C-alpha angles and dihedrals in degrees: 000000000000092000090053091053091046091050091048091053093046088056090048090049091053090047089051091051092051094044097067088213126135117252091253095052093042091051093047091049092050097035094242132141114245089226090057092049091048092047094053095042089051091048091051091047092050091048092050090048092052090050092049091246098117115113127168109222138134109281098186145347124205132175115223124176097333093316133101125225116200119192115198120195090332085280105086129044116190123185115203122195128202113287096031121159106254092197092053090049091051090051090050092052091048090051090051091049091052089051089054 
């Protein structure tokens, strides 16, 4: 039974990634609690880490109203506006990678 729940939440996680929605909007649309979503995403992440499958890389990039949203490992969402400091952004990504 646990593996079925885990598989269900992995599918939800993939659906969330593809949706481009915020956690709040996604949860409202699917009638989920944000705390439940966070719990399962954390559990999946911890499981992947323990299996050596965790990798921090850009999952998606979308341009919205002259801004850029970068999603990293379904864990970090960074919105970048016009005129951002590219060096600062690179340092931020490196810091997140070190955090792993």
